[in-house]
N, C-alpha and C positions, 0 to 999 in steps of 0.2 A: 504494500500500500504506500509506495513512495516515501518510505521512512516515517510514516505516521505511527503514533503509539495508541491508536484506537482501532476498533473494528465497528463497522456499521451494523445495526440491528437487522436491517433488511435492505432491499434495493428500492429505488424510487419507482421502478416499474411494477414491482409487487405491490407496493403501497398504492400506486395509481390504479391498479386492477381492483384492489379492495375498495378504494374510494368510489370508483365508477360503479361498482356493484351496490354499495351502500346508497348512493344517490339514486340509482335506478330503482332499487327496492323501495325507497321512500317516496319518490316522485313519479315513478313510472315513465320516465323519459331520460334521454342521454344527458350527461353532464356537459356543460360547455367547456371548451378549452381553457378559458379564463378561470372558471371556478375550480377546475382540476388543478391548474398550476398554483393558484393561491392556496388551495387546500394542502398541497404538498409542502409549500413553503411554511404555512402557519403550523402544520403538524411538526415539521422539523424544528422550527423556532421555539414553540412552546414546550415540546418535549426536551430539547437540549437545555433550555433555560431552567426547567423544573429539576432536571437531574443535577445540573451544575449547582443550583441553589441548595439542593439537598446535600451535595457533597461538601459545600462550603460551610453549611450550618445544619447539623442534624436536627435541630429543633424546628427548622423551616418546613419539613415534610412529615407526613403522617407515617411513612414507611422508610425502611433503610434502602437507599438508592445506590449505595456504594458499589454494588455489583453491576449496575446498569451502565451501558454505553450511552454517551451523550449524543452521538451522531445517529440519528434515525436511519439515514442512508448516506452513502458516500458520493453520490452523483453531484456534479457541479451545479450550483445555483447561480444564475446570471442575472444581471440588472438590465431588464428590457424596458421598453416604453411603458407597458402596462403593469410594471412591477416585476418581482422576482420570477424567474422561469427556470425549470429543470429541462434543459435542451434534450437530454437523452429520452425523456418522456414525450416532450413536445413533438419531436421528429417522427415518432411512431405511435402517437396516441390513438389513432384509428385502428391500429393493429393490436392494441392491448385489450385483451378480453376481460370481461367483468368476472370477478371471483370473490364471493362473500367469505371465503376461508381467510381467517386472520393471517396476515403475513408475519405475525409475532409468535414466539414460543412461550409467551407469558401472558396470563390473564390480566394482570395489572396494566401492562403496556397496552393491550387491546382495549381495556376499559378507558384508559386515559385518552387514547387516540379517538375512540368512539365519542367521548365527551366533547373533544375539540370539534370533531366532524358534525356533531349535533348542532353546534353553534354555527360553524362556518357554512354548512350546506344550506342553511335557511337565509343567509345574507345575499343580497344581490351581487352580481358580478362586479359592477363598478363601485359598489361600497367596499368590496374586498380590495379592489385596486387602490381606492382612495386610502384605505387603512394601511396597505403595504407601502404606499408612497410617504407615509409619516415616518417610516423607519430610517434611521440614520445609516444603517448598513446598506440600504438601497440607495439613498441619496448620495452617499460617499462613493458609490461605484457606478453611478449612472452619469453619463456625460451627454448633455443635451446637444453638444456640438458635433458629436460623432454621427456618421451616416449609418453605421451598423452598431447596434447596441448589444454587446456580448461580454462585457466585463464581468468576470467572476466575482461574486460576493464571498469573501472569506467566511467559512463556516464559523470560525472562532468569533468573528464580529457579530454574527447573528446570535450566537449563544450568549455572548456578553451582554448584548442589548436586551435579551429576553429573560435574563436571570431574575429581574425584579418587575416584570410586566405582569 
């Protein structure tokens, strides 16, 4: 993993498959590309922030998170016009099949992500874009002057920003 000292819990594609299935199961229609991308981003951000917060202060979480990885997935997250995007999923989102099987081997992680998705999936696409545009990790990596927007947002920046959100 390019010298990193972490392992991701799942892949962005497996998580996208799960998100697509959850959305379809709830709304009986396909999820939009925008909502899928923002769902991936916010799941990554809130999970990473939660785990880091728990590792920094055991009193901050209701369970011991010391054994959990902070990175939900390892795929790059880029700063695009409409907010953070996981290009590896965006480039083949129509090929990704819906799968309601949890991509996690832990009930707590599944419940945590399901809680995030319950909130995110009910929010309009552009409200999610607007929310992601408030994040410094997106602002610091998006350049309005570029023709092609593909600057990677460092995962560490995302997690640091979400430790206390």
